[in-house]
OpenMM code with the backbone's topology and positions (N, CA, C; nanometers):
from openmm import Vec3, app, unit

residues = "ILE VAL GLY LEU ILE SER ALA PRO THR LEU ILE LEU SER GLY ALA GLU ASP ARG TRP VAL ASP VAL THR ASN ALA HIS ALA LEU GLY ARG ALA ILE ALA GLY SER ARG VAL GLU VAL LEU PRO ILE GLY HIS MET MET ILE THR GLU GLN PRO ALA VAL VAL ALA ALA LEU LEU HIS SER HIS LEU ALA ALA ASN".split()
positions = [
    Vec3(15.8317, 16.3571, -1.3958),
    Vec3(15.7357, 16.2844, -1.3140),
    Vec3(15.6294, 16.2189, -1.4024),
    Vec3(15.5841, 16.2867, -1.5046),
    Vec3(15.4808, 16.2308, -1.5919),
    Vec3(15.5272, 16.0988, -1.6524),
    Vec3(15.6528, 16.0888, -1.6840),
    Vec3(15.7067, 15.9670, -1.7425),
    Vec3(15.7030, 15.8469, -1.6498),
    Vec3(15.6784, 15.8694, -1.5213),
    Vec3(15.6703, 15.7602, -1.4249),
    Vec3(15.5316, 15.6967, -1.4193),
    Vec3(15.4345, 15.7589, -1.4831),
    Vec3(15.2981, 15.7054, -1.4814),
    Vec3(15.2957, 15.5733, -1.5570),
    Vec3(15.2450, 15.4700, -1.4905),
    Vec3(15.2381, 15.3389, -1.5546),
    Vec3(15.0942, 15.2895, -1.5692),
    Vec3(15.0007, 15.3617, -1.5128),
    Vec3(14.8598, 15.3232, -1.5230),
    Vec3(14.8071, 15.3545, -1.6626),
    Vec3(14.7119, 15.2762, -1.7104),
    Vec3(14.6493, 15.3080, -1.8385),
    Vec3(14.5915, 15.4498, -1.8323),
    Vec3(14.6255, 15.5304, -1.9294),
    Vec3(14.5911, 15.6722, -1.9235),
    Vec3(14.5200, 15.7166, -2.0503),
    Vec3(14.4049, 15.7810, -2.0320),
    Vec3(14.3305, 15.8403, -2.1421),
    Vec3(14.3470, 15.9913, -2.1319),
    Vec3(14.3940, 16.0527, -2.2377),
    Vec3(14.4147, 16.1973, -2.2414),
    Vec3(14.3148, 16.2551, -2.3404),
    Vec3(14.2266, 16.3419, -2.2916),
    Vec3(14.1263, 16.4049, -2.3764),
    Vec3(14.1638, 16.5498, -2.4003),
    Vec3(14.1441, 16.5948, -2.5224),
    Vec3(14.1735, 16.7334, -2.5566),
    Vec3(14.0700, 16.7817, -2.6563),
    Vec3(14.0446, 16.9113, -2.6536),
    Vec3(13.9515, 16.9711, -2.7485),
    Vec3(14.0257, 17.0444, -2.8588),
    Vec3(13.9956, 17.0114, -2.9823),
    Vec3(14.0619, 17.0754, -3.0959),
    Vec3(14.0317, 17.2249, -3.1021),
    Vec3(13.9183, 17.2653, -3.0455),
    Vec3(13.8783, 17.4057, -3.0485),
    Vec3(13.9048, 17.4765, -2.9154),
    Vec3(13.9806, 17.4141, -2.8281),
    Vec3(14.0139, 17.4705, -2.6968),
    Vec3(14.1025, 17.5928, -2.7157),
    Vec3(14.0583, 17.7062, -2.6651),
    Vec3(14.1359, 17.8305, -2.6761),
    Vec3(14.2230, 17.8551, -2.5534),
    Vec3(14.2099, 17.7722, -2.4502),
    Vec3(14.2873, 17.7898, -2.3275),
    Vec3(14.4080, 17.6977, -2.3210),
    Vec3(14.3897, 17.5730, -2.3636),
    Vec3(14.4985, 17.4749, -2.3579),
    Vec3(14.5169, 17.4179, -2.4982),
    Vec3(14.6327, 17.4419, -2.5553),
    Vec3(14.6589, 17.3963, -2.6914),
    Vec3(14.6670, 17.2443, -2.6974),
    Vec3(14.6155, 17.1884, -2.8042),
    Vec3(14.6120, 17.0434, -2.8230),
    Vec3(14.7526, 16.9826, -2.8243),
    Vec3(14.8530, 17.0606, -2.8543),
    Vec3(14.9901, 17.0077, -2.8531),
    Vec3(15.0296, 16.9595, -2.7144),
    Vec3(14.9683, 17.0158, -2.6103),
    Vec3(14.9962, 16.9697, -2.4737),
    Vec3(14.9485, 16.8261, -2.4538),
    Vec3(14.8337, 16.7930, -2.5090),
    Vec3(14.7821, 16.6562, -2.4974),
    Vec3(14.8746, 16.5585, -2.5690),
    Vec3(14.9210, 16.5980, -2.6858),
    Vec3(15.0118, 16.5100, -2.7603),
    Vec3(15.1447, 16.4936, -2.6871),
    Vec3(15.1927, 16.5999, -2.6236),
    Vec3(15.3171, 16.5909, -2.5459),
    Vec3(15.2990, 16.4962, -2.4278),
    Vec3(15.1850, 16.5060, -2.3591),
    Vec3(15.1572, 16.4131, -2.2490),
    Vec3(15.1505, 16.2698, -2.3008),
    Vec3(15.0868, 16.2526, -2.4142),
    Vec3(15.0755, 16.1196, -2.4729),
    Vec3(15.2107, 16.0579, -2.5046),
    Vec3(15.3019, 16.1405, -2.5511),
    Vec3(15.4371, 16.0897, -2.5791),
    Vec3(15.5119, 16.0584, -2.4502),
    Vec3(15.4829, 16.1318, -2.3436),
    Vec3(15.5550, 16.1144, -2.2172),
    Vec3(15.5029, 15.9974, -2.1342),
    Vec3(15.3766, 15.9598, -2.1537),
    Vec3(15.3161, 15.8518, -2.0753),
    Vec3(15.3064, 15.7278, -2.1633),
    Vec3(15.3885, 15.6297, -2.1331),
    Vec3(15.3923, 15.5066, -2.2131),
    Vec3(15.2560, 15.4388, -2.2159),
    Vec3(15.2127, 15.4004, -2.3331),
    Vec3(15.0877, 15.3276, -2.3470),
    Vec3(14.9626, 15.4117, -2.3332),
    Vec3(14.9770, 15.5422, -2.3262),
    Vec3(14.8595, 15.6277, -2.3117),
    Vec3(14.7844, 15.6379, -2.4435),
    Vec3(14.6633, 15.6852, -2.4335),
    Vec3(14.5786, 15.7055, -2.5519),
    Vec3(14.5337, 15.8506, -2.5535),
    Vec3(14.5571, 15.9194, -2.6636),
    Vec3(14.5167, 16.0593, -2.6792),
    Vec3(14.3965, 16.0644, -2.7724),
    Vec3(14.2922, 16.1312, -2.7269),
    Vec3(14.1731, 16.1532, -2.8092),
    Vec3(14.1526, 16.3039, -2.8210),
    Vec3(14.1518, 16.3536, -2.9423),
    Vec3(14.1260, 16.4955, -2.9678),
    Vec3(13.9851, 16.5058, -3.0249),
    Vec3(13.9010, 16.5775, -2.9528),
    Vec3(13.7607, 16.5900, -2.9900),
    Vec3(13.7360, 16.7247, -3.0572),
    Vec3(13.6383, 16.7338, -3.1460),
    Vec3(13.6094, 16.8599, -3.2147),
    Vec3(13.5253, 16.9536, -3.1278),
    Vec3(13.5786, 16.9846, -3.0098),
    Vec3(13.5086, 17.0698, -2.9137),
    Vec3(13.6088, 17.1604, -2.8451),
    Vec3(13.5587, 17.2457, -2.7553),
    Vec3(13.6438, 17.3399, -2.6846),
    Vec3(13.6892, 17.2881, -2.5486),
    Vec3(13.7185, 17.3821, -2.4592),
    Vec3(13.7764, 17.3510, -2.3291),
    Vec3(13.6778, 17.2810, -2.2349),
    Vec3(13.5516, 17.3151, -2.2456),
    Vec3(13.4505, 17.2628, -2.1528),
    Vec3(13.3842, 17.1374, -2.2101),
    Vec3(13.4663, 17.0394, -2.2418),
    Vec3(13.4181, 16.9216, -2.3132),
    Vec3(13.3070, 16.8470, -2.2401),
    Vec3(13.3106, 16.8458, -2.1086),
    Vec3(13.2095, 16.7715, -2.0332),
    Vec3(13.0720, 16.8351, -2.0479),
    Vec3(13.0668, 16.9668, -2.0603),
    Vec3(12.9373, 17.0324, -2.0788),
    Vec3(12.9009, 17.0452, -2.2263),
    Vec3(13.0005, 17.0499, -2.3140),
    Vec3(12.9739, 17.0634, -2.4571),
    Vec3(12.9267, 16.9323, -2.5198),
    Vec3(12.9895, 16.8229, -2.4831),
    Vec3(12.9583, 16.6920, -2.5409),
    Vec3(12.9618, 16.5839, -2.4323),
    Vec3(12.8723, 16.5918, -2.3333),
    Vec3(12.8794, 16.4975, -2.2214),
    Vec3(12.8683, 16.3511, -2.2632),
    Vec3(12.7852, 16.3202, -2.3604),
    Vec3(12.7685, 16.1801, -2.4011),
    Vec3(12.8953, 16.1254, -2.4662),
    Vec3(12.9620, 16.2071, -2.5455),
    Vec3(13.0856, 16.1643, -2.6117),
    Vec3(13.1946, 16.1397, -2.5080),
    Vec3(13.2089, 16.2336, -2.4150),
    Vec3(13.3109, 16.2198, -2.3105),
    Vec3(13.2804, 16.0986, -2.2228),
    Vec3(13.1546, 16.0827, -2.1849),
    Vec3(13.1160, 15.9680, -2.1016),
    Vec3(13.1445, 15.8362, -2.1727),
    Vec3(13.1162, 15.8293, -2.3015),
    Vec3(13.1407, 15.7062, -2.3770),
    Vec3(13.2897, 15.6742, -2.3821),
    Vec3(13.3730, 15.7755, -2.4030),
    Vec3(13.5178, 15.7534, -2.4052),
    Vec3(13.5688, 15.7072, -2.2690),
    Vec3(13.5211, 15.7718, -2.1628),
    Vec3(13.5627, 15.7327, -2.0278),
    Vec3(13.5150, 15.5911, -1.9953),
    Vec3(13.3919, 15.5610, -2.0292),
    Vec3(13.3381, 15.4275, -2.0032),
    Vec3(13.4194, 15.3214, -2.0774),
    Vec3(13.4480, 15.3468, -2.2027),
    Vec3(13.5267, 15.2532, -2.2827),
    Vec3(13.6657, 15.2325, -2.2237),
    Vec3(13.7281, 15.3420, -2.1833),
    Vec3(13.8628, 15.3338, -2.1251),
    Vec3(13.8610, 15.2550, -1.9941),
    Vec3(13.7649, 15.2868, -1.9081),
    Vec3(13.7578, 15.2187, -1.7785),
    Vec3(13.7224, 15.0706, -1.7949),
    Vec3(13.6349, 15.0399, -1.8880),
    Vec3(13.5967, 14.9000, -1.9102),
    Vec3(13.7139, 14.8176, -1.9633),
    Vec3(13.7987, 14.8817, -2.0411),
    Vec3(13.9131, 14.8110, -2.1000),
    Vec3(14.0297, 14.7967, -2.0034),
    Vec3(14.0280, 14.8762, -1.8987),
    Vec3(14.1417, 14.8776, -1.8078),
    Vec3(14.0978, 14.8473, -1.6664),
] * unit.nanometer
topology = app.Topology()
chain = topology.addChain("A")
for resn in residues:
    res = topology.addResidue(resn, chain)
    for name in ("N", "CA", "C"):
        topology.addAtom(name, app.Element.getBySymbol(name[0]), res)
């Protein structure tokens, strides 16, 4: 099903995430054509750990698409 996604997709992952391994983000990136994977030097709670960084990435992605 993931391979059917055709919308521009931004996949965010935390390099220090202890709950979800970053390899999952890379696997999603390979499965979704044209997706963009960003691995940040943070943990699982990226929105609370680095809200400005996450917001900037989301804003950039939405503005471009």
